[in-house]
N, C-alpha and C positions, 0 to 999 in steps of 0.2 A: 558166353552170356553177353548180351549187349547192354552196356551201362548208359548208353545214350537215351535221354528221355524221349518219349514218343511225342509227336506233334500234338496229340490230344492233351497230354499232361502240360505241355508248354502253354497251350491255349487256355487251359483251366487256371494255371498260375497267373497268366496275364489278366484273365477275367477277375480273379480274386484281387489282384493288385488294383484294378480299376474300381472294384467295389469298396476296397479299403480306402482308396483315395476320395471317393464320394461320401463315405459314411461319416456322419457326425457323432455316432455312437455305435458300439457293437457289444454283443454279449455272446459268450460261448456257452453252449448247453449240451448236455448228454440227452440225446433223443431216443435212446434205447427204450423199446416198449411201445412206441407210437406206430400205428399202422400206416400203410401207404395212404389210405384215404384220409386219416387224421392229418398227416403231413400236408397233403394237397389242400385240405380245408384251411389249415393254418397259413399256408403260403398265399392263398387267395385273400384271406382276411388281412394279412400284413401288406399285401400289394396295395390295397385300398388306403392303408395308413402310411404309404410311402416308405415301407420297410420291406425287408426280404429275409427269408430264412433259408440259408444255403447249407447243404450237406456236401462236404468235400473231405478228401483224405487229409489226415493230420499233417502228413509230410508236405503236401502241396500248400496247405495253409501256413505252415512254418516258413516255407520258402517265400510265400507272398508277404508275410509279415516282415521278414528280413528286408525284402526289396522295398516295401512300403515305408519302412523306418528310414531308408536312405533318402526318401523324397523330402524336400524342404517343407516346413510348416507353412500353410497358406490360409490365413484368417479369412480372406475375402471369399474363398470357396468353402469355408467351413471345414477344411481338411485338418485332421489332427496328426500330430507327430507321434508315431508309435515307438519311437526310439527308446524312451524310458520304460515303457510298458511291455516291450517285446519279450523280455525274459520271463516275466510273470505269466503272460498269455501263453507262451510256449510250454511252460510247466504244466498247464492244464490241458494240453493237447494229448490226452490219453483217452483210450476207449473211443467209441464213435462220438464224434463231435459235430454239431451244427452251429452255424453262426447267424445271429440276428444282426442285420445291418439296418440302421435307422438313417435315412437320407435327409429328409427335410426337417420335420419336427421330431426331435429326439424322443419325446415322451410318447407320442401316439403309438408307434410300434411296440414300445414297452408295455403300454396298457393293453394292447391287443394280445400280446403273448401272455401277459399276466392273467387276463380273463380266460384264455385257453388253458393255462396251467390250473386255474381254480376248478375248471370243469373236468379235465382229464388227469390231473395230478402229474402230468408230464409236459414238457421235458424238464429236466433238473438244470437250473442255472449254475454254471461253474464260476465264471468270472467275466468281467466286462471292462470296457473302456468307455468312460463317459466324461465329457467336459475336460478332457486332457488328463484324466486320472484313472487309475485302476478302480473298478467298482466290484463289490462282492455281491453274492446272492441277496444278502439283506439290503444292500443299496438298491438292487433291482426292485425289490418289493416296495421300498420307500419311494422310489421314482414312479412306480406304477400307481401309487396312492396320490400323487400330485394331480392337481387339476390340469386340464388340457391347456395348450398355449392360448387358444381363443378365449377360454374362461379367464386366464390370467391377464390377458390384454384388456378384456372388458372390465375386470375388477380394477385394474390400474387406471383405466380411463375414468371410471366412476369416482375413484378416490382423488384423481387429479381435478376433476370438475367440482368436487365438494367445496374446497376453499374459494374457488372462483365464484361459485354461486353465493357463498356466504358474503364475500366482499361486495358482489353486485347488490344483494339485498340490503346490506348495511348502507351502501352509498345511496341506493334508491330510497330507503327509509328517510335518510337525512334530507334528500331532495324533496320528498313528499312533505315532510314537516316544514321545510322552508316555504314551499308553495302554499301550504295551509296558513302559515303565519303571515305571508304577504297578502293572501286573500282576506284574512281577518283585519289587517291594517287597512286595506283598500275599503272594506265594508264599513269600518269605523269612520273613515274620512268622508263618507257620503252623507 
């Protein structure tokens, strides 16, 4: 028997390591029960949200996680260190497992997968890695309930503008009162 890994498996591990390096968040899910058509529909939806749902052998994903945990943490690229989470993630690599990778906006792919789960009752979320910490299935549902990044940015902008507008109106009101008072003095002198 040949113990040497095939080139295909080596390439799959490299591909997984690259995905782990780019991912800002990931979740492991048991996808048993999903049809091929449902998987393809989910993958297309996630691609639009800058996410990816990848089915890979657990042994290959374990190897990729170990290699990715050796990579240094890089905040500028949004890369996360899997070093502390590696053991807990590996514990969940039983039965058929797919991985949700979130690349740009961490929440958007989670929302897409959550909406898919509401319709099909599958896949089942096992565990994840979000914001540098292990996340449970319950955490996944809480994250899915959050507003999108764009909505949060818009809300923040409105809330930051509020005090500025209030200050502007208060100063404007005082200036208007001063102008009215000066006009009244001017009219009395005539």
